[in-house]
C-alpha positions as CSV (number, residue, x, y, z in Angstrom):
1,M,-40.7,-16.5,54.7
2,R,-39.7,-13.6,52.4
3,K,-36.1,-14.1,53.4
4,H,-36.4,-17.8,52.5
5,Y,-37.8,-17.0,49.0
6,F,-35.0,-14.4,48.4
7,L,-32.2,-16.9,49.3
8,L,-33.9,-19.6,47.1
9,A,-34.0,-17.1,44.2
10,L,-30.3,-16.3,44.6
11,L,-29.4,-20.0,44.7
12,T,-31.5,-20.6,41.5
13,I,-29.7,-17.7,39.7
14,S,-26.3,-18.9,40.9
15,S,-27.0,-22.4,39.6
16,L,-28.1,-21.0,36.2
17,L,-24.9,-18.9,35.9
18,K,-22.5,-21.7,36.4
19,A,-20.1,-22.4,33.6
20,Q,-21.5,-24.7,30.9
21,T,-19.4,-26.5,28.3
22,F,-20.7,-27.9,25.0
23,S,-18.5,-30.3,22.9
24,G,-18.4,-31.0,19.2
25,S,-16.7,-33.6,17.1
26,G,-14.0,-33.0,14.5
27,G,-12.8,-34.6,11.3
28,V,-10.1,-34.6,8.7
29,I,-9.0,-31.1,7.6
30,P,-9.5,-30.8,3.8
31,A,-6.2,-30.8,1.9
32,D,-7.6,-29.4,-1.3
33,G,-7.7,-25.7,-0.3
34,T,-11.4,-25.7,0.8
35,A,-12.5,-24.8,4.4
36,A,-14.3,-27.1,6.8
37,Y,-17.0,-26.2,9.3
38,Y,-17.5,-28.2,12.5
39,L,-20.8,-27.5,14.4
40,I,-22.1,-27.3,18.0
41,Q,-25.7,-26.5,19.0
42,P,-25.9,-25.7,22.7
43,G,-28.9,-26.9,24.7
44,S,-30.3,-25.0,27.7
45,L,-28.1,-22.0,28.6
46,G,-28.0,-20.0,31.9
47,A,-29.1,-16.7,30.2
48,S,-31.3,-15.8,27.3
49,V,-28.8,-13.4,25.8
50,L,-25.0,-13.3,25.8
51,S,-23.3,-10.5,27.6
52,T,-20.5,-9.8,30.1
53,N,-22.9,-11.2,32.8
54,F,-23.1,-14.5,31.1
55,G,-21.4,-15.2,27.8
56,L,-18.9,-17.2,25.9
57,L,-15.7,-17.6,28.0
58,N,-13.5,-19.8,25.8
59,V,-13.1,-22.1,22.9
60,C,-11.0,-25.2,23.3
61,I,-9.5,-27.3,20.5
62,N,-7.5,-30.5,20.1
63,L,-6.0,-30.6,16.6
64,N,-3.2,-32.5,14.8
65,H,-1.4,-30.8,11.9
66,T,2.1,-31.0,10.6
67,K,2.5,-27.2,10.3
68,D,0.3,-24.9,12.5
69,S,1.2,-21.7,10.6
70,D,-0.7,-23.1,7.6
71,L,-3.9,-22.9,9.5
72,E,-6.6,-20.3,9.8
73,I,-9.1,-21.1,12.5
74,A,-12.2,-18.9,13.3
75,L,-15.4,-19.1,15.3
76,F,-18.8,-18.1,13.9
77,S,-21.6,-17.4,16.3
78,P,-25.3,-17.9,15.5
79,D,-25.8,-14.3,14.5
80,G,-22.8,-14.5,12.0
81,T,-20.2,-12.7,14.2
82,Q,-16.8,-14.0,13.2
83,V,-13.8,-14.2,15.6
84,M,-10.4,-15.2,14.3
85,L,-8.8,-17.5,16.8
86,T,-5.5,-18.1,15.1
87,H,-4.2,-17.1,11.7
88,A,-0.8,-18.4,10.5
89,N,0.7,-18.7,13.9
90,G,3.2,-21.3,15.1
91,G,5.9,-21.3,12.5
92,D,7.0,-24.8,11.5
93,G,5.6,-26.3,14.7
94,D,2.7,-28.7,14.9
95,K,-0.4,-29.5,17.0
96,F,-2.9,-27.7,19.2
97,I,-3.1,-29.7,22.4
98,N,-5.9,-28.7,24.9
99,T,-5.6,-25.2,23.5
100,S,-8.0,-22.7,25.0
101,F,-8.7,-19.4,23.4
102,D,-9.7,-17.0,26.1
103,D,-9.7,-13.1,26.3
104,R,-8.7,-13.4,29.9
105,S,-5.4,-15.1,29.2
106,D,-2.1,-13.3,29.8
107,R,-0.6,-14.7,26.6
108,S,-1.4,-13.9,23.0
109,I,-1.6,-16.7,20.4
110,T,0.8,-14.5,18.3
111,D,3.4,-14.7,21.1
112,G,3.1,-18.4,21.7
113,S,4.9,-21.3,20.0
114,A,3.8,-24.7,18.8
115,P,2.7,-27.1,20.0
116,F,0.2,-24.8,21.5
117,T,-0.9,-26.0,24.9
118,G,-2.8,-24.0,27.6
119,S,-4.6,-20.7,27.4
120,F,-4.1,-17.9,24.9
121,R,-5.8,-14.7,23.8
122,P,-7.1,-15.2,20.2
123,N,-6.1,-13.0,17.3
124,E,-9.4,-11.2,17.6
125,K,-11.5,-10.4,20.7
126,L,-13.7,-13.4,21.7
127,G,-16.0,-11.1,23.6
128,S,-17.3,-9.7,20.2
129,V,-19.9,-12.5,20.3
130,N,-21.2,-11.4,23.7
131,N,-23.2,-8.7,22.0
132,G,-26.7,-9.4,23.2
133,Q,-27.4,-12.2,20.8
134,T,-28.9,-15.4,21.9
135,G,-26.5,-18.3,22.4
136,Y,-28.9,-20.8,20.9
137,G,-28.4,-21.8,17.3
138,T,-25.4,-23.1,15.5
139,W,-21.9,-22.3,16.4
140,K,-19.3,-23.1,13.7
141,L,-15.6,-23.7,14.0
142,Y,-14.0,-22.8,10.7
143,V,-10.7,-24.5,9.8
144,H,-8.8,-23.6,6.6
145,D,-5.5,-25.0,5.5
146,L,-3.8,-22.1,3.7
147,N,-1.2,-24.2,2.1
148,P,-3.0,-27.3,0.9
149,F,-1.6,-30.3,-0.9
150,S,1.6,-30.3,1.4
151,D,0.4,-31.1,4.9
152,N,-2.3,-33.1,6.6
153,G,-4.3,-32.6,9.7
154,T,-7.3,-33.6,11.8
155,L,-9.5,-31.8,14.2
156,L,-9.9,-34.3,17.1
157,N,-12.6,-32.4,19.0
158,W,-13.5,-28.9,20.2
159,S,-15.7,-27.2,22.8
160,I,-17.2,-23.9,23.8
161,T,-17.7,-22.8,27.4
162,F,-20.2,-20.2,28.7
163,G,-20.4,-18.6,32.1
164,P,-20.3,-15.4,34.2
165,G,-17.6,-12.8,34.0
166,A,-17.2,-13.0,30.2
167,S,-15.5,-10.3,28.2
168,G,-17.6,-8.0,25.9
169,P,-17.3,-6.4,22.5
170,M,-15.1,-3.4,21.9
171,V,-17.2,-0.4,22.8
172,F,-16.8,2.1,20.0
173,N,-19.0,5.1,19.7
174,S,-16.9,8.0,18.4
175,S,-13.6,9.0,17.1
176,N,-11.5,12.1,16.2
177,L,-10.9,10.3,12.9
178,P,-13.5,9.7,10.1
179,I,-15.4,6.4,10.7
180,V,-16.1,3.9,8.0
181,M,-18.8,1.3,8.5
182,I,-19.3,-1.6,6.1
183,D,-22.0,-4.3,6.1
184,T,-21.6,-7.3,3.9
185,Y,-25.1,-8.6,4.7
186,G,-23.7,-11.8,6.3
187,Q,-21.4,-12.7,3.4
188,T,-17.7,-13.5,3.9
189,I,-15.4,-11.2,1.9
190,P,-13.5,-13.2,-0.8
191,D,-10.2,-12.5,-2.5
192,D,-12.2,-12.1,-5.7
193,P,-14.7,-11.1,-7.0
194,K,-16.2,-8.1,-5.1
195,I,-19.4,-8.8,-3.2
196,P,-22.1,-6.2,-2.5
197,A,-21.8,-4.2,0.7
198,G,-23.4,-1.3,2.4
199,L,-21.0,1.6,3.1
200,K,-21.4,4.5,5.5
201,I,-18.8,7.2,6.2
202,F,-19.0,9.6,9.1
203,N,-16.9,12.7,8.7
204,K,-17.7,16.2,10.0
205,G,-14.3,17.6,9.0
206,P,-10.9,18.3,10.6
207,G,-11.0,18.9,14.4
208,I,-14.7,17.8,14.7
209,R,-15.5,14.6,16.5
210,N,-17.5,11.9,14.7
211,Y,-20.1,9.7,16.3
212,I,-21.7,6.6,14.8
213,T,-25.1,8.1,15.8
214,D,-24.4,11.1,13.4
215,M,-26.0,11.5,10.0
216,P,-23.3,9.9,7.7
217,E,-21.5,12.1,5.2
218,F,-22.0,9.2,2.7
219,S,-24.4,6.3,2.7
220,G,-24.6,4.0,-0.2
221,R,-23.6,0.7,-1.9
222,S,-20.2,-0.7,-2.6
223,G,-18.4,-3.8,-3.8
224,I,-15.6,-5.1,-1.6
225,E,-12.9,-7.8,-1.8
226,L,-9.8,-8.8,0.0
227,R,-6.6,-7.1,-1.2
228,G,-2.9,-7.9,-1.0
229,S,-0.5,-10.7,-1.4
230,S,1.6,-11.6,1.6
231,S,-0.5,-9.2,3.8
232,Q,-3.4,-11.7,3.4
233,S,-1.6,-13.9,5.9
234,F,-2.4,-11.4,8.6
235,P,-5.6,-11.6,10.6
236,K,-6.3,-7.9,10.1
237,K,-7.2,-7.8,6.4
238,S,-6.8,-5.1,3.8
239,Y,-9.7,-4.4,1.3
240,G,-10.2,-3.0,-2.1
241,F,-13.6,-1.6,-2.8
242,E,-15.6,0.3,-5.5
243,S,-18.5,2.7,-5.0
244,W,-21.5,1.2,-6.7
245,D,-24.9,2.3,-7.8
246,N,-28.2,0.4,-7.1
247,F,-27.5,-1.9,-10.0
248,N,-23.9,-2.9,-8.8
249,N,-22.3,-0.8,-11.5
250,S,-19.2,1.2,-10.4
251,I,-19.8,4.9,-10.0
252,D,-17.4,7.8,-9.4
253,T,-17.8,9.2,-5.9
254,S,-15.8,11.7,-3.8
255,F,-14.8,10.4,-0.4
256,L,-13.3,12.4,2.4
257,G,-12.6,15.4,0.1
258,M,-10.6,13.4,-2.4
259,P,-11.2,13.7,-6.1
260,S,-14.1,11.6,-7.4
261,E,-13.4,8.1,-8.5
262,S,-14.8,4.6,-8.1
263,D,-11.8,2.5,-6.9
264,W,-10.4,2.8,-3.4
265,I,-8.3,1.0,-0.8
266,L,-8.6,0.3,2.9
267,N,-5.1,-0.6,4.0
268,A,-4.7,-2.4,7.3
269,N,-1.0,-1.9,7.8
270,Y,-1.0,-4.7,10.4
271,T,2.8,-5.2,10.4
272,D,3.5,-1.4,10.7
273,K,2.7,-0.6,14.3
274,S,3.5,3.1,13.8
275,F,1.0,3.4,10.8
276,V,3.4,6.0,9.4
277,R,5.5,4.1,6.8
278,N,3.2,3.8,3.8
279,V,1.9,7.4,4.1
280,M,5.4,8.8,4.7
281,A,6.5,7.3,1.3
282,Y,3.4,8.8,-0.3
283,Q,4.1,12.2,1.2
284,V,7.8,12.3,0.3
285,W,7.0,11.4,-3.3
286,H,4.3,14.1,-3.3
287,N,6.7,16.7,-1.8
288,M,9.2,16.0,-4.6
289,G,6.5,17.2,-7.1
290,N,5.1,13.9,-8.2
291,Y,1.5,12.5,-8.2
292,S,1.1,10.4,-5.1
293,T,-1.7,8.4,-3.6
294,R,-4.0,10.6,-1.5
295,Y,-4.9,9.2,1.9
296,H,-6.9,9.6,5.1
297,F,-6.7,7.7,8.4
298,V,-10.0,6.2,9.4
299,E,-11.4,3.7,11.9
300,L,-13.3,0.8,10.4
301,V,-16.3,-1.1,11.7
302,L,-17.0,-4.2,9.6
303,N,-20.3,-6.1,10.1
304,G,-20.7,-4.4,13.5
305,Q,-17.2,-5.3,14.7
306,Y,-14.5,-2.7,15.4
307,Q,-11.5,-3.4,13.2
308,G,-9.1,-0.6,14.1
309,I,-7.1,2.0,12.2
310,Y,-7.0,1.9,8.4
311,I,-5.6,4.0,5.7
312,F,-8.4,5.0,3.3
313,S,-6.6,5.8,0.0
314,E,-6.7,6.1,-3.7
315,K,-5.9,3.1,-5.8
316,I,-3.2,3.6,-8.5
317,K,-5.2,4.2,-11.6
318,R,-5.2,6.1,-14.9
319,N,-7.3,9.3,-14.2
320,S,-6.9,13.0,-14.7
321,N,-6.7,13.3,-10.9
322,R,-4.4,10.2,-10.4
323,V,-1.9,9.0,-13.0
324,D,-2.6,11.7,-15.5
325,I,-1.9,10.0,-18.8
326,A,-3.9,9.7,-22.0
327,K,-6.8,7.2,-22.2
328,L,-6.0,4.2,-24.4
329,K,-9.0,2.5,-26.0
330,P,-9.1,-1.0,-27.5
331,D,-9.6,0.4,-31.0
332,Q,-6.5,2.7,-30.7
333,N,-3.9,0.4,-32.3
334,T,-1.9,2.6,-34.7
335,G,-0.2,6.0,-34.9
336,D,0.3,8.4,-32.0
337,V,-2.6,7.1,-29.9
338,L,-1.0,3.7,-29.7
339,T,2.0,5.2,-27.9
340,G,0.1,5.9,-24.6
341,G,-0.8,5.9,-22.0
342,Y,0.3,2.8,-20.2
343,I,0.8,1.8,-16.6
344,F,2.7,-1.4,-15.8
345,K,4.5,-2.8,-12.8
346,I,7.1,-5.2,-11.4
347,D,5.4,-7.3,-8.7
348,K,4.4,-10.7,-7.5
349,Q,1.7,-12.4,-9.6
350,T,-0.3,-13.2,-6.5
351,G,-2.7,-10.6,-5.0
352,S,-3.6,-8.2,-7.8
353,G,-1.0,-9.6,-10.1
354,G,-1.7,-10.6,-13.7
355,S,-0.3,-11.4,-17.1
356,G,2.6,-9.5,-18.7
357,W,6.0,-10.2,-20.2
358,T,9.5,-11.2,-19.2
359,S,12.4,-8.8,-19.6
360,S,15.0,-9.7,-22.2
361,Y,17.7,-8.8,-19.6
362,A,18.5,-10.6,-16.4
363,P,18.4,-8.7,-13.0
364,S,21.6,-7.6,-11.3
365,A,21.8,-10.9,-9.5
366,S,20.4,-14.1,-11.1
367,P,22.3,-17.1,-9.8
368,N,19.2,-19.3,-10.1
369,G,18.0,-18.0,-13.4
370,Q,15.8,-15.2,-12.0
371,T,14.0,-12.9,-14.4
372,I,12.2,-9.6,-14.3
373,F,8.5,-9.9,-15.1
374,F,6.4,-6.8,-16.1
375,Q,2.6,-6.9,-15.5
376,Y,0.0,-4.9,-17.4
377,E,-1.9,-2.5,-15.1
378,Y,-3.5,-0.1,-17.6
379,P,-5.0,-1.0,-19.9
380,K,-6.1,-4.0,-17.9
381,E,-5.0,-7.5,-19.0
382,T,-8.6,-8.1,-20.0
383,D,-8.7,-5.0,-22.2
384,I,-5.2,-4.5,-23.7
385,T,-4.9,-5.5,-27.3
386,T,-2.2,-7.5,-29.1
387,Q,-0.9,-4.3,-30.7
388,Q,-0.8,-2.4,-27.4
389,K,1.1,-5.3,-25.7
390,S,3.6,-5.4,-28.5
391,Y,4.1,-1.6,-28.4
392,I,4.8,-1.3,-24.6
393,Q,7.0,-4.4,-24.6
394,S,9.0,-2.9,-27.5
395,D,9.3,0.5,-25.8
396,V,10.6,-1.1,-22.5
397,Y,13.0,-3.3,-24.6
398,D,14.4,-0.1,-26.3
399,F,14.9,1.5,-22.9
400,E,16.7,-1.5,-21.4
401,T,18.7,-2.0,-24.6
402,S,19.9,1.6,-24.5
403,L,21.1,1.1,-21.0
404,K,23.2,-1.9,-22.1
405,T,25.0,0.0,-24.8
406,Q,28.2,2.0,-24.3
407,E,26.3,5.1,-25.5
408,F,23.7,5.0,-22.7
409,V,25.2,8.2,-21.2
410,D,24.6,10.2,-24.4
411,T,22.1,12.9,-23.5
412,T,20.4,12.7,-26.9
413,N,20.5,9.0,-27.9
414,G,21.1,7.3,-24.6
415,F,18.6,6.2,-22.0
416,R,17.2,9.7,-21.6
417,K,15.7,9.3,-25.1
418,Y,13.3,6.8,-23.6
419,A,13.0,7.7,-19.9
420,V,12.4,10.8,-17.8
421,E,15.6,11.0,-15.7
422,S,14.2,13.0,-12.9
423,T,11.6,10.4,-12.0
424,F,14.3,7.7,-11.8
425,I,16.3,10.0,-9.5
426,D,13.3,10.7,-7.2
427,Y,12.3,7.0,-7.1
428,F,15.9,6.0,-6.2
429,L,15.8,8.5,-3.3
430,V,12.5,7.3,-1.9
431,N,13.6,3.7,-1.9
432,E,17.0,4.5,-0.4
433,L,15.7,6.8,2.2
434,S,13.3,4.0,3.4
435,K,15.9,1.2,2.8
436,N,12.9,-0.6,1.2
437,V,13.6,-4.3,1.3
438,D,11.1,-4.7,-1.5
439,G,12.4,-1.6,-3.4
440,Y,12.8,-1.8,-7.2
441,R,11.8,-5.5,-7.3
442,L,8.2,-5.5,-6.0
443,S,5.2,-3.1,-6.1
444,T,7.2,-1.0,-8.5
445,F,5.0,1.0,-10.9
446,L,6.0,2.7,-14.1
447,N,3.9,4.7,-16.6
448,K,4.3,6.1,-20.1
449,E,2.5,9.0,-21.7
450,R,1.5,9.3,-25.4
451,D,4.4,10.5,-27.6
452,S,2.7,13.7,-28.5
453,K,2.5,14.5,-24.7
454,G,6.1,13.7,-23.8
455,G,6.1,9.9,-24.4
456,K,8.9,8.7,-22.1
457,L,8.9,6.1,-19.3
458,R,8.4,7.5,-15.9
459,M,8.8,5.8,-12.5
460,G,6.0,5.8,-10.0
461,P,3.8,6.3,-8.3
462,V,5.3,4.8,-5.1
463,W,3.4,2.0,-3.5
464,D,3.6,-0.5,-0.6
465,Y,6.2,0.7,2.0
466,D,4.8,-0.9,5.1
467,I,7.9,-3.1,5.5
468,A,10.3,-0.3,4.6
469,W,11.8,2.4,7.0
470,H,13.3,-0.2,9.4
471,N,10.5,-2.8,9.4
472,A,12.1,-5.9,7.9
473,D,14.4,-8.3,9.7
474,Y,15.9,-9.8,6.5
475,C,18.1,-8.9,3.6
476,G,19.5,-5.7,5.3
477,G,16.1,-4.1,5.8
478,D,16.9,-3.4,9.5
479,V,20.2,-1.6,9.2
480,T,20.8,2.0,8.4
481,S,23.9,1.4,6.2
482,G,24.0,0.0,2.7
483,W,22.0,0.4,-0.5
484,A,18.6,-1.1,-1.1
485,Y,19.3,-1.3,-4.9
486,Q,22.3,-3.7,-4.0
487,F,19.8,-6.3,-2.7
488,P,22.0,-8.6,-0.7
489,C,19.9,-11.8,-1.1
490,P,20.8,-13.3,-4.5
491,D,18.8,-16.5,-3.9
492,D,15.5,-14.6,-3.5
493,Y,13.2,-15.2,-6.4
494,W,12.5,-11.5,-6.9
495,Q,15.5,-9.5,-7.8
496,V,16.3,-5.9,-8.7
497,P,16.5,-4.9,-12.4
498,F,20.0,-4.0,-13.6
499,W,18.9,-0.4,-14.4
500,W,19.8,1.1,-11.0
501,S,23.4,0.0,-10.9
502,R,23.9,0.9,-14.5
503,L,22.5,4.4,-14.1
504,L,25.1,5.1,-11.4
505,Q,27.8,4.5,-13.9
506,D,26.7,7.7,-15.7
507,P,28.6,10.7,-14.2
508,L,25.9,13.1,-15.3
509,Y,23.2,11.0,-13.7
510,K,25.2,10.9,-10.4
511,S,25.7,14.7,-10.6
512,H,22.0,15.3,-11.0
513,L,21.3,12.8,-8.2
514,K,23.7,14.6,-5.8
515,C,22.3,18.0,-6.7
516,R,18.8,16.8,-6.1
517,W,19.7,15.2,-2.8
518,L,21.4,18.4,-1.5
519,Y,18.5,20.5,-2.6
520,L,15.9,18.3,-1.0
521,R,17.8,17.9,2.2
522,Q,17.4,21.6,2.8
523,N,13.6,21.3,3.0
524,V,11.3,18.3,2.4
525,L,14.0,15.7,3.3
526,S,15.4,17.5,6.3
527,N,15.7,15.9,9.7
528,A,13.2,18.4,11.1
529,W,10.7,17.6,8.3
530,F,10.7,13.9,9.1
531,D,10.4,14.5,12.8
532,N,7.5,16.9,12.4
533,Y,5.7,14.6,9.9
534,I,6.1,11.5,12.1
535,D,4.9,13.5,15.1
536,S,1.9,14.9,13.3
537,I,0.7,11.4,12.2
538,S,1.3,9.8,15.6
539,G,-0.4,12.7,17.4
540,Q,-3.4,12.3,15.1
541,L,-3.6,8.6,15.9
542,M,-2.8,8.7,19.6
543,E,-6.4,8.2,20.7
544,A,-7.3,5.6,18.0
545,Q,-4.2,3.5,18.5
546,V,-5.4,2.5,22.0
547,R,-8.5,1.0,20.5
548,N,-6.6,-0.6,17.7
549,F,-4.0,-2.3,19.9
550,T,-6.8,-3.4,22.3
551,T,-8.4,-5.2,19.4
552,W,-5.0,-6.4,17.9
553,P,-2.7,-6.8,21.0
554,I,0.6,-7.0,19.1
555,L,2.7,-4.3,20.7
556,G,5.8,-5.9,22.1
557,I,5.2,-9.0,20.0
558,Y,6.9,-10.1,16.8
559,V,4.8,-9.7,13.7
560,W,6.5,-10.7,10.5
561,P,8.9,-9.2,9.6
562,N,9.4,-6.8,12.5
563,P,13.1,-6.3,13.5
564,W,14.2,-6.5,17.1
565,P,13.6,-4.8,19.5
566,Y,9.8,-4.9,19.6
567,A,8.5,-1.7,21.3
568,T,6.0,-2.4,24.0
569,T,4.2,1.0,23.5
570,Y,3.0,3.0,20.5
571,Q,5.2,5.9,21.5
572,G,8.1,3.5,21.5
573,E,7.3,2.5,18.0
574,V,7.3,6.1,16.9
575,D,10.5,7.0,18.7
576,G,12.3,4.0,17.2
577,L,11.3,5.0,13.7
578,K,12.6,8.6,14.3
579,T,15.9,7.3,15.7
580,W,16.4,5.0,12.7
581,M,15.5,7.8,10.3
582,H,18.1,10.1,11.7
583,N,20.8,7.5,11.4
584,R,19.8,6.6,7.9
585,L,19.9,10.2,6.8
586,T,23.4,10.6,8.3
587,W,24.6,7.5,6.3
588,L,23.1,8.8,3.1
589,D,24.6,12.3,3.5
590,A,28.0,10.6,3.8
591,N,27.6,8.1,1.0
592,M,25.4,9.7,-1.7
593,P,27.4,9.3,-5.0
594,G,28.2,12.1,-7.4
595,T,29.5,15.6,-7.3
596,C,27.1,18.4,-7.7
597,E,28.8,20.9,-10.0
598,T,26.5,23.8,-9.1
599,T,25.9,25.4,-5.7
600,F,23.7,23.0,-3.7
601,N,20.9,25.5,-3.0
602,V,20.2,26.1,-6.7
603,D,16.9,24.8,-8.1
604,Y,17.0,21.3,-9.4
605,A,15.8,22.3,-12.9
606,E,18.7,24.7,-13.2
607,A,21.1,22.1,-11.9
608,T,20.1,19.7,-14.7
609,N,20.0,22.4,-17.3
610,S,17.7,20.1,-19.3
611,I,16.5,22.5,-22.0
612,N,16.6,21.2,-25.6
613,I,15.3,22.5,-28.9
614,Y,15.2,20.6,-32.2
615,P,15.5,20.5,-35.1
616,N,18.1,23.2,-35.4
617,P,18.2,24.5,-38.1
618,V,14.4,24.4,-38.3
619,S,12.1,24.8,-41.3
620,E,8.5,24.5,-39.9
621,Q,8.0,22.9,-36.5
622,L,10.4,23.8,-33.6
623,N,10.2,21.4,-30.6
624,V,11.1,22.8,-27.2
625,E,11.8,20.1,-24.6
626,Y,12.3,20.9,-21.0
627,Q,12.2,19.2,-17.6
628,T,10.4,20.3,-14.4
629,F,10.4,18.8,-11.0
630,R,7.1,20.2,-9.6
631,K,4.0,21.9,-10.8
632,T,5.3,25.2,-12.2
633,S,4.7,28.0,-14.7
634,V,6.8,28.1,-17.9
635,D,7.0,31.1,-20.2
636,I,8.5,30.9,-23.7
637,S,9.3,33.7,-26.0
638,I,11.1,34.0,-29.4
639,V,13.2,37.2,-30.1
640,N,14.8,38.2,-33.4
641,Q,18.2,39.8,-33.8
642,Q,16.7,43.3,-33.4
643,G,15.3,42.4,-30.0
644,S,11.6,42.3,-31.1
645,V,9.5,39.6,-29.4
646,L,7.7,37.6,-32.1
647,H,6.1,34.8,-30.1
648,T,5.1,34.3,-26.5
649,S,3.4,31.4,-24.7
650,N,2.7,30.3,-21.1
651,T,2.2,26.7,-19.8
652,V,1.4,25.5,-16.3
653,T,2.8,22.0,-16.0
654,R,0.7,19.5,-14.0
655,S,3.5,17.8,-12.2
656,A,7.2,16.9,-12.5
657,G,8.3,15.5,-15.8
658,E,9.6,16.2,-19.3
659,W,7.5,18.4,-21.5
660,I,7.5,19.2,-25.2
661,E,6.0,22.2,-26.8
662,T,5.8,22.7,-30.6
663,I,6.0,26.1,-32.1
664,D,5.0,26.8,-35.7
665,M,8.0,28.5,-37.4
666,S,6.6,28.6,-40.9
667,P,5.5,32.3,-40.8
668,F,9.0,33.3,-39.6
669,A,11.6,34.7,-42.1
670,P,14.9,32.9,-42.4
671,G,17.5,34.1,-39.9
672,V,18.9,33.6,-36.4
673,Y,16.6,33.7,-33.4
674,L,16.8,33.5,-29.6
675,L,14.5,31.3,-27.6
676,R,14.0,32.4,-24.0
677,L,12.4,30.1,-21.4
678,T,11.6,31.3,-17.9
679,M,10.9,28.7,-15.2
680,D,10.9,29.1,-11.4
681,G,12.2,32.6,-11.8
682,K,15.2,31.5,-13.9
683,L,15.9,32.4,-17.5
684,Y,17.3,29.9,-20.1
685,T,18.3,30.8,-23.6
686,R,18.9,28.9,-26.8
687,R,19.9,30.2,-30.2
688,F,18.6,28.5,-33.4
689,I,18.4,29.1,-37.1
690,K,15.3,29.3,-39.3
691,I,15.7,28.1,-42.8
692,G,13.4,27.7,-45.9
């Protein structure tokens, strides 16, 4: 009798755990840019909670659309868990015909082609919904046409199937990296504005493992939004966020040991499977002596779902610890304060783009009437005044006009009157090292300090290099030869300003460029440095990359705009980057223009010999102008003809740049004097005459 009851119980359990399918109707997909939701409410299920024993197995859709890559389709479970089924996949193909999204499939939707028919792994792990929630309630299929007004489509029908042997969520408990956890309280993150979110950061310090059960290093509020332009087409999103107080006001906070601020970035780097490219550009720019975005690698958990490896970094912003220029207020519209500081950029007007002005000069290639558009970054477009707009536009116009004249090479009245040459040289080198297909024409930042603090245009900081360093299959981005500034796609809407080809017509600029290149190749741009840096990053990420590519199975698969071949392992991605880097360095060594007229191991500041004093003769105020290429100590002294030291001063420069110091000469007797400037262990001298 007991045996009979036992067999009956097994049969009952077996019948309850059979696969169960629930179907839903469809409808016309909105063509006005809004998203549509299609609903299913399951009846009796074979288990009270969803797990790997009994959970969601697949989602099946039948859908007509004239361009599948315009579609974003996601599933929302009753507890709000979201799974991206397909995002911008399929190219110009159309239709989803009996398309099943199933974690058990041996094909990824990203590797398929339209019309999609059969079984595919979705963009995100379907098993995320089998997290112990009840399957009862409303299941929603979200369909969004990302390119409305151009195509039409209809969801014919869809279904969800539950059964035994389901996949489960990514199990994530600890990491050798810091862990960031964000909770949006059930809200979907928009492009704009920021929405409230809880933020926790787990970080015990270098070399110490972090657990999600630890006491967080930080626990508080934040505001979060989507970030990026073309990167928003990827299923793994990047985010911008602010640290907030309890009243949703931004508040400066220090995260992961970085200087306190309120604005931060979580960069997904979906298309860069090495995760090295952005940070390598930041590090090279920093090693050259310039301010560069600080960063840390983290693993992100969003609304309970593991999201993978992210770069937690500073946002480009005016701040004493970031872009260190003068603060410019709305009431500062005349005199010296009007002259700075400013941050502006050349970029797309999508994403974080905004208003600005069009250059008076066409780019190097403009067969279709292309122009260069500058956007206000600081002050923000909502804060900048009419007078401030007029000033920065005029200053950039003067710089560009100076480059157009025959006298642009003049060291006093040419382009150097308006721009810090050293930053243009360093910016050129970063873009050419990386063969940045977007270089000079997109994500290109400039800044200007107040006149009393130097007052010239400076390039940088560098930003957005995830499709540089051999990660673009178009416009020469995949080859090691050629120049990025000679962008070979004249029909592209975004073109390179004429500056870069014009600067290379200046023999002195080319000489400085060659000296800088030869100097840096000995240390921070050596083959060994690149190998060691890439190995240090990949070693740090070797554990986390396994989880990342389990969640986002894109190794060996084309993700726009990856060049062929597509490495099937993370180590293959790393090795391919190093090989390309060596070949690129070899080409640059052979083709870098200019002739360095000093020995190549001399300091860059000495090679440029950029020490200037004026006016000479001087009556009251003597200006001493000099150029540095890193944070350094500068000593100045004035000596009379008898050898007596009549004045001394010491300055520690904050970074690379051009600096002006003013010395009051009114107490000095008329006569001939010698100014001595010591920098980086080298002595520079200038004679001048005091009159009056």
